[in-house]
C-alpha positions in Angstrom: 90.7 115.6 119.8 92.8 116.8 116.8 96.4 115.8 116.3 97.1 119.6 115.7 96.0 120.6 119.2 97.6 121.0 122.6 95.1 118.6 124.2 96.4 115.8 122.0 100.0 116.6 122.9 99.1 116.2 126.6 97.0 113.1 125.9 99.8 111.5 123.9 102.5 112.2 126.5 100.4 110.5 129.1 99.6 107.6 126.8 103.3 107.1 125.8 104.6 107.3 129.3 102.2 104.8 130.8 102.6 102.5 127.7 106.3 102.0 128.3 105.9 101.8 132.1 103.5 98.9 131.7 105.7 95.8 131.2 103.6 92.9 130.0 102.2 93.0 126.4 98.7 92.2 127.6 98.6 95.3 129.8 99.9 97.4 127.0 97.2 96.2 124.6 94.5 96.8 127.2 95.9 100.3 127.7 95.9 101.0 123.9 92.3 99.8 123.7 91.2 102.0 126.6 93.0 105.2 125.3 91.8 104.6 121.8 88.1 104.5 122.9 88.7 107.6 125.1 90.3 109.3 122.1 87.3 108.4 119.9 84.7 109.3 122.5 86.2 112.7 123.0 84.6 113.7 119.6 81.2 112.2 120.5 80.3 109.7 123.2 78.1 107.7 120.7 81.0 107.0 118.3 82.6 104.3 120.5 79.3 102.5 120.9 79.0 102.0 117.1 82.7 101.0 116.8 82.2 98.5 119.6 79.2 97.0 117.9 81.1 96.7 114.5 84.1 95.2 116.3 82.1 92.6 118.3 79.9 91.6 115.4 82.8 91.0 113.0 84.7 89.2 115.8 81.8 86.8 116.2 81.4 86.3 112.5 84.9 85.1 112.0 84.5 82.2 114.4 81.1 81.3 113.0 82.6 81.4 109.5 85.5 79.1 110.4 83.3 76.6 112.1 80.6 76.4 109.4 80.3 74.7 106.1 78.7 77.8 104.8 81.6 80.2 105.1 80.6 82.4 102.2 77.2 83.0 103.8 78.8 84.2 107.1 81.3 86.3 105.2 78.4 87.9 103.2 76.6 88.7 106.5 79.6 90.3 108.0 80.3 92.4 104.9 76.6 93.4 104.6 76.5 94.5 108.2 79.5 96.8 107.7 78.1 98.2 104.5 74.7 98.7 106.1 76.2 100.7 109.0 78.2 102.8 106.5 75.3 103.2 104.2 72.9 104.3 106.9 75.1 106.8 108.7 76.9 108.2 105.7 74.6 107.8 102.7 71.2 107.6 104.2 70.3 111.3 103.6 71.8 111.2 100.1 69.8 108.1 99.1 66.5 109.5 100.6 67.0 112.9 98.9 67.5 111.3 95.5 64.6 108.9 95.9 62.3 111.8 96.9 63.5 113.7 93.8 62.7 110.7 91.6 59.2 110.4 93.2 58.5 114.0 92.6 59.6 113.7 88.9 57.5 110.6 88.4 54.4 112.2 90.1 54.4 109.7 93.0 52.9 111.3 96.1 55.4 109.8 98.5 58.0 111.5 100.6 60.5 109.5 102.6 61.6 110.7 106.0 65.3 111.5 106.2 67.4 109.5 108.8 69.3 111.1 111.5 72.4 113.3 110.8 74.9 111.4 113.0 78.0 110.8 110.9 80.7 109.1 113.0 84.1 110.4 112.0 86.3 107.5 110.8 83.5 105.1 110.0 84.6 104.9 106.3 88.1 103.9 107.4 87.4 101.3 110.1 84.6 99.7 108.0 87.0 99.0 105.2 89.6 97.8 107.8 87.1 95.3 109.2 85.8 94.1 105.8 89.4 93.5 104.8 90.0 91.5 107.9 86.9 89.3 107.3 87.9 88.7 103.7 91.5 87.8 104.6 90.2 85.3 107.2 87.9 83.8 104.7 90.7 83.5 102.2 92.8 81.9 104.9 95.5 84.6 104.6 95.4 85.0 108.3 93.9 83.0 111.2 91.0 84.6 113.1 92.2 86.6 116.1 91.1 84.7 119.2 91.9 87.5 121.7 89.0 90.0 121.6 91.0 92.7 123.4 93.8 92.5 120.8 91.3 92.5 117.9 89.4 95.5 119.4 92.8 97.3 119.7 93.4 96.5 116.1 90.1 98.0 114.9 90.4 101.1 117.2 94.1 102.0 117.2 93.8 105.7 117.7 96.6 106.9 115.3 94.8 105.6 112.2 91.2 105.4 113.6 90.0 108.7 112.2 91.6 109.0 108.7 93.7 106.0 108.1 95.9 104.6 106.7 93.6 101.6 106.2 95.8 99.0 107.7 95.8 95.2 107.1 95.6 92.6 109.9 98.7 90.9 108.6 100.7 94.0 109.4 99.1 95.2 112.6 98.1 92.1 114.7 101.7 90.7 114.9 102.9 94.1 116.0 100.3 94.4 118.7 101.4 90.9 119.9 105.1 91.6 119.9 106.8 92.9 123.1 108.0 96.5 122.5 111.0 97.9 124.3 111.6 101.6 124.7 113.7 102.8 121.8 115.3 106.2 121.4 115.4 105.6 117.6 111.6 105.0 117.5 111.0 108.2 119.5 113.3 110.4 117.4 112.1 109.1 114.1 108.4 109.2 115.2 108.8 112.7 116.5 110.4 113.8 113.3 107.5 112.3 111.3 105.0 114.0 113.5 106.6 117.4 113.2 106.7 117.1 109.4 103.0 116.2 109.4 102.2 119.0 111.7 104.0 121.5 109.5 102.2 120.2 106.4 98.9 120.7 108.2 99.2 123.9 110.1 101.7 125.9 108.0 100.8 124.7 104.5 97.3 123.2 104.3 95.6 125.6 106.6 97.3 128.5 104.9 96.2 127.5 101.4 92.7 126.7 102.8 92.1 130.4 103.5 92.4 131.3 99.8 90.6 128.2 98.6 87.6 128.7 100.9 87.3 132.3 99.8 87.1 131.5 96.1 85.2 128.2 96.2 82.8 129.6 98.8 81.3 131.9 96.2 82.7 130.9 92.8 80.2 133.0 90.9 81.9 136.2 92.1 85.3 135.2 90.6 86.6 134.5 87.1 89.8 133.4 85.4 93.0 133.5 87.4 91.7 133.3 91.0 89.6 130.2 90.1 92.6 128.6 88.5 94.9 129.4 91.4 92.3 128.3 93.9 92.1 124.9 92.1 95.9 124.6 92.1 95.9 125.7 95.8 93.3 123.1 96.7 95.3 120.3 95.0 98.2 121.1 97.4 95.9 121.8 100.3 94.3 118.4 100.3 97.7 116.8 99.7 99.3 118.6 102.6 96.3 118.1 104.8 95.9 114.3 104.2 99.5 113.4 104.0 100.1 115.6 107.0 97.6 113.6 109.0 99.2 110.4 107.8 102.6 111.5 108.8 101.4 112.4 112.3 99.6 109.1 112.5 102.7 107.2 111.4 104.9 109.3 113.8 102.6 108.7 116.8 102.5 104.9 116.0 106.3 104.8 115.5 106.8 106.3 119.0 104.7 103.4 120.3 106.9 101.0 118.4 104.3 100.3 115.6 105.1 100.7 111.9 102.2 101.9 109.8 102.2 101.7 106.0 103.3 104.5 103.7 100.2 106.3 102.4 101.6 108.9 100.0 104.6 108.8 97.7 105.0 112.2 95.9 101.8 111.7 93.9 102.1 115.0 91.9 105.2 113.5 90.3 103.2 110.7 88.8 103.7 110.0 85.1 100.4 108.3 84.5 97.0 107.9 86.2 97.9 104.4 87.2 101.1 105.7 88.7 99.1 108.4 90.5 97.0 105.9 92.3 100.1 103.9 93.3 101.3 107.1 95.0 98.1 108.7 96.3 96.2 107.3 99.3 98.0 104.0 98.8 96.1 102.2 101.6 92.8 102.9 99.9 93.9 102.3 96.3 95.5 99.0 97.3 92.4 98.0 99.3 90.2 98.7 96.3 92.5 96.7 94.1 92.6 93.7 96.4 89.0 93.5 97.6 87.0 95.0 94.7 89.0 95.1 91.4 90.5 91.6 91.6 87.3 89.8 92.6 85.5 91.5 89.7 88.2 91.3 87.1 90.0 88.1 88.1 93.7 88.0 88.8 94.8 88.8 85.3 96.5 91.7 83.6 94.7 91.0 80.3 93.0 94.0 78.9 89.5 92.6 78.3 86.0 94.0 78.7 85.6 92.4 82.1 88.8 94.0 83.5 87.9 97.4 82.1 84.4 97.3 83.6 85.8 96.1 86.9 88.3 99.0 86.9 85.6 101.6 86.1 83.3 100.2 88.8 86.1 100.1 91.4 87.2 103.7 90.8 83.6 104.9 90.8 83.1 103.2 94.1 86.3 104.9 95.3 84.7 108.2 94.4 81.4 107.5 96.2 83.4 106.3 99.2 84.7 109.8 99.7 81.3 111.4 100.1 77.5 111.2 99.7 77.2 113.6 96.8 77.2 113.5 93.0 80.3 115.7 92.9 82.3 112.7 94.3 80.7 110.4 91.8 81.8 112.7 89.0 85.3 113.0 90.5 85.5 109.2 90.4 84.2 109.1 86.9 86.9 111.5 85.7 89.6 109.2 87.1 87.8 106.0 85.9 87.4 107.3 82.3 90.9 108.8 82.3 92.4 105.5 83.5 90.3 103.5 80.9 91.5 105.6 78.0 95.2 105.7 79.1 95.7 102.3 80.6 97.0 100.6 77.4 98.9 103.7 76.3 100.9 103.9 79.6 102.2 100.4 79.0 103.6 101.1 75.5 107.3 101.7 74.8 106.3 105.0 73.0 104.7 106.4 76.2 107.5 105.1 78.5 110.5 106.1 76.4 109.5 108.7 73.8 107.4 111.1 75.7 109.5 113.3 78.1 108.8 112.6 81.8 108.1 116.3 82.5 105.4 116.3 79.8 103.7 113.3 81.3 103.9 114.8 84.8 102.4 118.1 83.5 99.5 116.3 81.9 98.7 114.0 84.8 98.9 116.9 87.4 96.4 119.0 85.4 94.0 116.1 84.8 94.1 115.5 88.6 93.5 119.2 89.2 90.6 119.2 86.8 89.0 116.3 88.8 89.7 118.2 92.1 87.3 120.9 91.0 84.4 118.5 91.5 85.9 117.1 94.7 86.1 120.5 96.3 83.0 122.2 95.0 79.9 122.1 97.2 77.6 121.3 94.3 77.8 120.2 90.7 76.5 123.7 89.8 79.4 125.3 91.6 81.9 123.0 89.9 80.5 123.9 86.5 80.7 127.6 87.5 84.4 127.1 88.3 85.1 125.3 85.0 83.4 128.1 83.0 85.0 130.9 85.0 88.5 129.6 84.7 88.7 130.6 81.1 87.5 134.2 81.7 90.2 136.6 82.9 89.9 140.2 84.2 92.6 142.6 85.3 91.1 143.0 88.8 91.5 139.4 89.7 92.9 138.8 93.2 96.2 137.0 93.4 97.2 134.0 95.6 99.8 134.9 98.2 103.4 134.7 96.8 104.3 133.0 100.1 101.9 130.2 99.4 103.3 129.8 95.9 106.8 129.7 97.3 105.9 127.0 99.8 104.4 124.9 97.0 107.5 125.3 94.8 109.8 124.4 97.7 107.8 121.2 98.4 107.8 120.3 94.7 111.5 120.8 94.5 112.0 118.7 97.7 109.9 115.9 96.1 112.0 116.0 92.9 115.1 115.7 95.0 113.7 112.8 96.9 113.3 110.9 93.7 116.8 111.8 92.4 120.4 110.9 93.2 120.5 113.6 95.8 118.1 111.7 98.1 121.0 110.5 100.3 121.9 114.1 101.1 118.3 114.8 102.4 118.5 111.8 104.6 121.6 112.9 106.5 120.6 113.3 110.3 122.0 116.8 110.3 119.9 117.9 107.3 116.8 116.4 108.8 117.4 118.1 112.2 117.9 121.5 110.5 114.7 121.1 108.4 112.8 120.0 111.5 114.0 123.1 113.5 113.1 125.4 110.6 109.6 124.0 110.5 109.1 124.3 114.3 110.3 127.9 114.3 108.0 128.8 111.4 105.0 127.2 113.2 105.8 129.1 116.4 106.1 132.5 114.8 104.1 132.4 111.6 101.4 129.8 112.1 97.8 130.2 110.8 95.5 131.2 113.6 93.0 128.6 114.8 92.7 124.9 114.3 91.4 123.6 111.0 89.8 120.1 111.1 91.5 117.6 108.8 89.8 117.6 105.4 89.4 113.8 105.3 87.4 113.8 108.6 84.3 114.4 106.4 84.8 111.1 104.6 
């Protein structure tokens, strides 16, 4: 069940109506749990089974952990269980393929059997959510949730279940406990967010995806300009796609009276790689910072070898988290090495004050686009073909639609205005209503045919 489908609209209207008809909070939480599992099972009836196992196992671990003198051991068991599930279902084939390749190279007559191909959508997101909860309970940041229904609703809340944001228990559990009254403000603000996200997805991301798929589907047949434009187009496609999903998730949750965290903050206006990761997929980058980087580096800002190694390891793991392929490892390596070389530079007065902001933004945007080549390419070979072909131009190169270019420019201008003194003008209710009506009219009359799955569903 995709957010950008009529079946979801019908589903959500029913969910929202009954949610506010139910008075007591306990009934509402039970309703949210039921509809979340129905929503997840719509994709595959086996998905909720795995989610239920992960939820109940971690629920039990927290109580064993709190009642034992060996808390670290129980925490390790809970984390290992989550990583095993993620590793088996997401990385099993990747690991076996690479081991078989090594065996063949070493002359070992052994071929491992590949595991099944079931890859539950959302497993990467709810695994991190559960691990974050276990660690926070261990650190005594939060008490263990005693109510299993409320905890299960937290791990399965359908707006963020498939592609985040990766929420924290500190934010979500109190909201699930609080009594929510029907609010016109929540409905209008949530609906506005949802429409913006839908527009990003169907009118922008899916439109750019047509060109990107054509070029990256067979990069050897193109050179120069189309490869360059396709790379730029993909940078905006994945932004519109993922931020569009997040906006719809936040909008749906807002209509239910729940506030989800901001996941994107104009990332292509970043003035440094560190700044980029404070703006892009904020829930993942902050999760990696809190649960991987700080434990490895220690809570210090000192630029020592340990902190650099921890930073590189954390970003490489972020790359691998996105997919079981060497292309994602290389993508992570681009960001890890780029961050390592620019970390100290970005903190100097020379970089902050002497280098023009637009120059820094230009450099960071193109470094990110360079890394996106490996993120989008099907294989490392295809990525290298794109890199080589970008610098070869022919007169017969196809051009990206001028409409697509116009859309990107308009969004970029909008982002600049949102970070300028004109922000207040864009926040006027009249302006927001007019923009929302324009987006709705465009989607009605000029929408891309067919539904495209969200790009991050594959992660």
